[in-house]
C-alpha positions, -999 to 999 in steps of 0.1 A, spaced: 6 630 510 6 616 546 -20 592 543 -5 578 515 28 572 537 2 559 567 -8 533 543 25 520 534 39 519 573 29 483 578 57 476 605 48 462 642 52 484 672 85 472 692 109 477 657 96 513 653 94 520 691 132 507 693 140 528 664 125 557 679 140 556 714 177 547 698 173 580 678 165 598 714 195 577 729 220 596 701 207 627 712 210 624 748 248 607 742 257 636 722 245 659 748 259 646 776 295 639 761 300 673 756 309 678 791 312 645 805 336 614 800 327 592 779 316 561 802 295 583 824 276 596 792 273 561 784 258 550 815 234 581 815 222 575 783 216 530 789 195 546 821 179 571 807 164 552 774 158 520 798 132 542 818 121 556 781 113 522 769 94 511 808 74 544 804 66 540 767 52 507 770 30 513 800 17 545 780 8 519 746 -11 497 772 -32 529 780 -33 543 748 -47 508 733 -69 504 761 -85 543 750 -81 535 711 -101 502 715 -134 525 726 -157 531 699 -158 566 699 -126 593 710 -142 616 732 -129 644 754 -119 621 785 -97 602 759 -77 635 749 -74 643 789 -59 607 795 -35 610 766 -20 644 781 -23 631 814 -1 601 805 22 623 783 27 649 814 30 623 835 59 602 819 76 635 810 75 645 849 89 608 858 117 607 831 129 644 840 128 640 876 152 604 872 173 624 850 175 654 874 182 632 906 208 611 883 226 640 868 229 660 903 236 629 924 263 617 904 276 646 895 268 645 859 254 674 855 261 705 829 279 732 846 265 758 824 228 748 839 215 758 871 189 735 889 160 757 875 176 753 840 182 718 845 142 712 850 131 732 824 151 720 795 144 686 805 108 686 809 105 707 774 130 681 759 108 649 770 76 667 771 82 670 732 94 633 726 62 618 744 42 641 727 56 633 696 55 594 704 18 598 716 7 609 682 27 587 662 8 560 681 -26 575 673 -18 581 639 -6 547 628 -30 532 649 -59 549 628 -39 538 600 -42 501 609 -78 505 619 -84 522 582 -68 492 565 -88 468 583 -119 487 578 -112 485 542 -102 448 542 -133 437 558 -156 461 531 -133 441 509 -142 408 518 -177 417 523 -180 425 486 -160 393 473 -185 373 495 -213 391 478 -200 386 443 -194 352 451 -228 349 460 -242 362 431 -226 334 410 -247 308 419 -283 320 417 -271 334 381 -256 302 371 -285 278 386 -311 303 365 -293 296 333 -288 257 340 -328 252 348 -335 269 317 -317 242 296 -332 215 315 -362 228 312 -361 233 275 -349 195 273 -376 181 295 -403 173 271 -379 165 237 -347 149 255 -359 137 287 -328 113 295 -306 142 288 -326 165 312 -320 137 336 -283 136 331 -282 176 334 -301 174 365 -275 148 381 -246 170 365 -259 204 384 -261 184 416 -227 174 415 -217 211 408 -239 225 437 -221 202 457 -189 217 447 -205 252 453 -215 240 488 -185 224 497 -167 257 489 -190 284 500 -167 297 524 -133 296 503 -123 324 483 -91 309 466 -85 272 456 -57 257 438 -65 255 397 -67 219 399 -99 221 418 -111 249 398 -108 231 364 -126 201 382 -153 223 387 -150 235 355 -154 204 342 -186 189 364 -198 223 347 -190 218 314 -207 183 314 -242 198 319 -236 214 287 -225 183 270 -256 163 283 -276 194 267 -255 197 231 -242 161 228 -220 154 202 -223 194 190 -198 205 215 -165 190 220 -141 203 250 -105 198 255 -84 209 287 -45 213 289 -27 228 319 12 226 331 16 208 365 29 243 378 -2 259 368 -25 234 388 -10 242 422 -19 282 417 -45 295 439 -70 316 418 -104 328 431 -131 304 435 -153 302 403 -131 321 382 -137 302 350 -173 296 351 -178 333 336 -157 328 310 -171 291 302 -209 305 306 -202 336 282 -186 313 253 -218 291 256 -247 316 261 -233 345 238 -211 334 212 -225 302 204 -257 317 196 -243 331 167 -226 300 149 -235 268 135 -226 236 153 -206 217 162 -186 239 185 -155 235 201 -144 251 233 -109 246 247 -92 259 280 -55 264 284 -35 273 315 1 277 320 28 292 347 48 324 339 75 338 359 55 357 386 19 348 374 -6 328 356 -19 326 324 -54 313 312 -67 310 277 -103 302 271 -108 295 229 -143 288 217 -162 290 180 -185 315 178 -184 354 176 -178 380 199 -205 404 204 -203 443 200 -188 458 233 -213 468 263 -230 436 260 -214 420 286 -236 400 311 -238 396 347 -213 368 347 -184 388 332 -189 419 349 -190 402 382 -154 383 373 -140 422 365 -151 435 396 -139 403 414 -105 404 398 -101 443 405 -103 435 443 -86 401 441 -56 416 422 -60 453 420 -35 465 388 -22 432 386 -46 414 361 -57 416 324 -84 405 308 -87 406 272 -116 391 247 -110 394 209 -120 380 178 -95 356 162 -109 344 127 -137 323 138 -129 319 172 -134 340 204 -105 338 226 -104 349 263 -71 356 275 -67 361 317 -32 369 332 -30 368 367 1 387 384 13 373 419 -11 360 444 -44 369 453 -51 397 480 -80 372 495 -73 340 507 
């Protein structure tokens, strides 16, 4: 439960710090106004909170130095306790001095009680402050580590696409070299163009759909050089959809799956169409192709890779559906919101 709360807290230090000391200010003011007039109660409260803000900032600087170390040691814990005790002594000393010098002391307290009660009060405050600082700090580090791990996995998944695609493309070229050498040359040129696109975008995780469709067009030119008039391709996309950011090489697995798996069970001519339209809070992409959907459990590397990438880019905000619609296979992909990785 606490871990989930921490994961949801994404506020910066200063708003949270100011809110906490504002609450302390209310407590100090209420306690002072019970035995002092309103005006000195306000002055005393402002003075005390000002000291608290200065001390907490100094503690923050010290704690950040401790938190940046690779390991948390006994020495680190000792430093935290020492900082809390020091801040408590400074704050209590100033409060007692101010109360007795200005005549603002509580008439029901003796000097010893004044010291003891303030030490307890400010000691608890600074201890809670220290624990919250490191609690939130550890939450930030956990989120950063998780985000870094996801980025690394996305890069690995992205890297898997190139050799997988290259293997299939080179196989197609090899098949055509003896019987259709000119078409093999055309496929080789289109392959070089597509690989250039891959190199140009190797560091990018998300790109506008317009660029993704352009890459898909380059990829389909390779296949059309192979199938000639047996394959007809069409693409449509609304202007709003073209500007939407999508994961790089999002369409390739869907297109490759249609050509590699669906076409093999159907006689030519084949058709393949891609359509994209903007939704209220997302994007819908549909890939239609003639052919037959293979049984469940037969997904190749491309689709499995795509599903994992979508789970990282759009956790619980995507829907990928493949189904048979008469003599056509339909792949519908709905993405909600923006990608988690840019």
